Backbone as CSV, one residue per row, in Angstrom:
resi,resn,N_x,N_y,N_z,CA_x,CA_y,CA_z,C_x,C_y,C_z
1,MET,-14.210,0.133,21.580,-14.039,1.078,20.560,-15.184,0.964,19.559
2,ALA,-15.715,2.089,19.141,-16.857,2.124,18.213,-16.435,1.553,16.867
3,PRO,-17.326,0.909,16.122,-16.973,0.336,14.840,-16.309,1.290,13.845
4,SER,-16.870,2.526,13.794,-16.305,3.555,12.884,-14.860,3.930,13.309
5,ASN,-14.634,4.044,14.562,-13.288,4.338,15.072,-12.370,3.158,14.785
6,ALA,-12.896,1.953,14.898,-12.094,0.776,14.646,-11.671,0.749,13.201
7,LEU,-12.621,1.074,12.331,-12.288,1.088,10.899,-11.247,2.139,10.547
8,LYS,-11.361,3.306,11.140,-10.376,4.376,10.905,-9.011,3.925,11.379
9,THR,-8.982,3.331,12.556,-7.705,2.888,13.108,-7.119,1.802,12.222
10,VAL,-7.914,0.818,11.791,-7.432,-0.197,10.920,-6.929,0.391,9.608
11,ARG,-7.641,1.310,9.040,-7.268,1.981,7.806,-5.920,2.688,7.979
12,ASN,-5.725,3.366,9.039,-4.456,4.129,9.282,-3.303,3.084,9.521
13,ASP,-3.633,2.014,10.237,-2.573,0.983,10.475,-2.187,0.318,9.166
14,MET,-3.193,0.110,8.302,-2.921,-0.520,6.998,-2.033,0.339,6.158
15,LYS,-2.285,1.652,6.127,-1.446,2.575,5.332,-0.048,2.567,5.849
16,THR,0.126,2.627,7.185,1.463,2.584,7.743,2.209,1.285,7.424
17,LEU,1.454,0.180,7.569,2.124,-1.138,7.307,2.525,-1.269,5.866
18,VAL,1.669,-0.834,4.947,1.991,-0.930,3.475,3.175,-0.030,3.168
19,LYS,3.191,1.224,3.713,4.305,2.143,3.495,5.593,1.562,4.005
20,ASP,5.579,0.996,5.254,6.784,0.356,5.841,7.235,-0.828,4.987
21,ALA,6.306,-1.629,4.523,6.678,-2.770,3.630,7.281,-2.304,2.372
22,GLN,6.756,-1.277,1.764,7.265,-0.772,0.510,8.691,-0.290,0.688
23,GLU,8.985,0.435,1.781,10.316,0.927,2.100,11.288,-0.254,2.273
24,LEU,10.873,-1.261,3.002,11.691,-2.424,3.246,12.023,-3.137,1.974
25,PHE,10.999,-3.346,1.084,11.224,-4.047,-0.138,12.146,-3.233,-1.079
26,ALA,11.980,-1.914,-1.087,12.855,-1.084,-1.897,14.297,-1.174,-1.407
27,GLU,14.507,-1.148,-0.101,15.840,-1.318,0.467,16.366,-2.713,0.218
28,ALA,15.516,-3.738,0.355,15.941,-5.117,0.072,16.332,-5.307,-1.402
29,ALA,15.710,-4.567,-2.291,16.055,-4.727,-3.699,17.519,-4.299,-3.971
30,SER,18.005,-3.335,-3.211,19.390,-2.886,-3.435,20.368,-3.631,-2.556
31,ALA,19.894,-4.340,-1.526,20.780,-5.050,-0.588,21.117,-6.443,-1.165
32,THR,22.169,-6.967,-0.638,22.500,-8.387,-1.029,22.782,-9.222,0.220
33,GLY,22.778,-10.518,0.002,23.183,-11.415,1.070,22.201,-11.491,2.254
34,ASP,22.799,-11.598,3.453,22.011,-11.747,4.691,21.113,-10.564,4.907
35,LYS,21.595,-9.399,4.571,20.853,-8.114,4.774,19.546,-8.159,3.935
36,ALA,19.687,-8.581,2.709,18.501,-8.677,1.839,17.513,-9.691,2.377
37,ASP,18.000,-10.835,2.842,17.142,-11.856,3.366,16.407,-11.344,4.641
38,GLU,17.155,-10.640,5.489,16.534,-10.031,6.698,15.479,-9.035,6.305
39,LEU,15.724,-8.157,5.362,14.786,-7.140,4.995,13.528,-7.757,4.365
40,ARG,13.687,-8.769,3.538,12.577,-9.485,2.924,11.705,-10.144,4.008
41,ALA,12.371,-10.719,4.970,11.637,-11.419,6.060,10.813,-10.335,6.845
42,LYS,11.355,-9.199,7.120,10.652,-8.138,7.810,9.509,-7.671,6.989
43,GLY,9.731,-7.532,5.620,8.687,-7.127,4.726,7.490,-8.097,4.739
44,LEU,7.803,-9.425,4.690,6.788,-10.444,4.724,6.010,-10.380,6.050
45,THR,6.708,-10.101,7.127,6.061,-10.009,8.443,5.066,-8.837,8.415
46,LEU,5.470,-7.683,7.791,4.608,-6.518,7.753,3.423,-6.858,6.870
47,LEU,3.619,-7.524,5.784,2.496,-7.865,4.858,1.516,-8.792,5.609
48,GLU,2.037,-9.769,6.371,1.160,-10.618,7.101,0.325,-9.848,8.097
49,ALA,0.925,-8.866,8.750,0.186,-8.040,9.683,-0.855,-7.194,8.943
50,ALA,-0.531,-6.760,7.776,-1.530,-5.999,7.012,-2.719,-6.878,6.642
51,VAL,-2.437,-8.086,6.288,-3.591,-9.030,5.948,-4.442,-9.263,7.183
52,GLU,-3.824,-9.432,8.308,-4.598,-9.609,9.599,-5.488,-8.364,9.865
53,LYS,-4.873,-7.154,9.656,-5.641,-5.925,9.861,-6.783,-5.868,8.876
54,ALA,-6.557,-6.211,7.616,-7.588,-6.188,6.613,-8.765,-7.148,7.015
55,GLN,-8.367,-8.286,7.508,-9.412,-9.234,7.941,-10.166,-8.715,9.123
56,ALA,-9.493,-8.030,10.057,-10.200,-7.400,11.183,-11.177,-6.334,10.685
57,ALA,-10.708,-5.483,9.738,-11.569,-4.475,9.227,-12.808,-5.094,8.524
58,GLN,-12.558,-6.217,7.796,-13.685,-6.874,7.124,-14.714,-7.352,8.160
59,ALA,-14.198,-7.951,9.226,-15.084,-8.507,10.275,-15.896,-7.364,10.911
60,VAL,-15.263,-6.192,11.151,-15.965,-5.037,11.727,-17.014,-4.558,10.763
61,ALA,-16.681,-4.479,9.476,-17.651,-3.968,8.469,-18.844,-4.913,8.328
62,ILE,-18.589,-6.189,8.371,-19.622,-7.211,8.262,-20.574,-7.067,9.474
63,GLU,-20.000,-6.994,10.666,-20.807,-6.860,11.864,-21.583,-5.545,11.875
64,LYS,-21.032,-4.450,11.437,-21.761,-3.190,11.321,-22.886,-3.344,10.341
65,GLY,-22.611,-3.911,9.175,-23.632,-4.084,8.141,-24.821,-4.933,8.693
66,LYS,-24.495,-5.981,9.405,-25.575,-6.838,9.985,-26.409,-6.018,10.947
67,GLU,-25.750,-5.197,11.781,-26.425,-4.432,12.778,-27.329,-3.437,12.129
68,VAL,-26.856,-2.713,11.035,-27.668,-1.768,10.346,-28.869,-2.467,9.686
69,ALA,-28.641,-3.606,9.092,-29.741,-4.373,8.435,-30.796,-4.801,9.420
70,THR,-30.337,-5.238,10.599,-31.317,-5.630,11.626,-32.153,-4.443,12.104
71,ARG,-31.478,-3.307,12.374,-32.230,-2.119,12.768,-33.200,-1.659,11.671
72,THR,-32.787,-1.687,10.437,-33.666,-1.305,9.329,-34.848,-2.215,9.274
73,ASP,-34.617,-3.548,9.381,-35.659,-4.476,9.237,-36.679,-4.267,10.432
74,ASP,-36.152,-4.030,11.597,-36.991,-3.786,12.760,-37.884,-2.500,12.567
75,TYR,-37.278,-1.488,12.038,-37.968,-0.232,11.796,-39.080,-0.426,10.778
76,VAL,-38.788,-1.145,9.696,-39.800,-1.337,8.637,-40.926,-2.141,9.223
77,HIS,-40.674,-3.163,10.037,-41.746,-3.957,10.594,-42.575,-3.159,11.568
78,GLU,-41.937,-2.257,12.293,-42.683,-1.459,13.267,-43.446,-0.255,12.639
79,ASN,-42.938,0.229,11.483,-43.510,1.371,10.845,-43.654,1.122,9.309
80,PRO,-44.491,0.163,8.908,-44.550,-0.163,7.485,-44.970,0.992,6.608
81,TRP,-45.978,1.777,6.979,-46.453,2.851,6.141,-45.432,3.984,6.078
82,ARG,-44.794,4.230,7.180,-43.763,5.253,7.152,-42.624,4.823,6.232
83,ALA,-42.282,3.542,6.310,-41.206,3.069,5.418,-41.609,3.177,3.957
84,VAL,-42.882,2.944,3.613,-43.341,3.072,2.272,-43.309,4.513,1.822
85,ALA,-43.707,5.422,2.723,-43.650,6.864,2.376,-42.238,7.345,2.154
86,ILE,-41.283,6.905,3.025,-39.925,7.267,2.892,-39.328,6.732,1.557
87,SER,-39.634,5.471,1.259,-39.171,4.837,-0.066,-39.747,5.575,-1.232
88,ALA,-41.020,5.968,-1.151,-41.597,6.666,-2.293,-40.923,8.081,-2.457
89,GLY,-40.686,8.749,-1.295,-40.059,10.060,-1.366,-38.668,9.944,-1.975
90,VAL,-37.857,8.944,-1.515,-36.539,8.779,-2.007,-36.638,8.469,-3.538
91,GLY,-37.550,7.589,-3.905,-37.749,7.257,-5.350,-38.061,8.503,-6.173
92,LEU,-38.942,9.377,-5.634,-39.308,10.608,-6.342,-38.130,11.493,-6.498
93,LEU,-37.295,11.640,-5.401,-36.118,12.510,-5.520,-35.088,11.945,-6.562
94,VAL,-34.880,10.676,-6.495,-33.969,10.021,-7.456,-34.475,10.235,-8.879
95,GLY,-35.776,10.054,-9.071,-36.378,10.279,-10.408,-36.202,11.676,-10.918
96,LEU,-36.371,12.691,-9.982,-36.179,14.099,-10.308,-34.722,14.345,-10.745
97,VAL,-33.828,13.811,-9.962,-32.409,14.021,-10.281,-32.025,13.394,-11.554
98,ILE,-32.519,12.219,-11.863,-32.183,11.548,-13.091,-32.822,12.309,-14.282
99,GLY,-34.082,12.724,-14.081,-34.774,13.475,-15.101,-34.098,14.762,-15.474
100,ARG,-33.467,15.424,-14.536,-32.826,16.732,-14.782,-31.492,16.502,-15.438
101,SER,-30.859,15.368,-15.199,-29.542,15.187,-15.792,-29.563,14.777,-17.230
102,LYS,-30.736,14.494,-17.834,-30.824,14.135,-19.202,-30.997,15.311,-20.091
């Protein structure tokens, strides 16, 4: 699975897990006894799964960031003058945008 697809999947899974946990905790708040204990346990299990998914997303993001940084570094080393020209062009555009906003 591609990193961007993995991040989207993890994000969707996180939303679902959080929503399910919220529903369980809301139900547990009104329940008593063994039912409340069971619902709280399910909620904690869902939250633990959410933490695991978040850690997986973080690992994917870190790996993707390292990959992009390596490719950028390689490009700059292979094309130093082109990199300087691109940086100057971006700097000029940012300067123009900032200058117009004042």
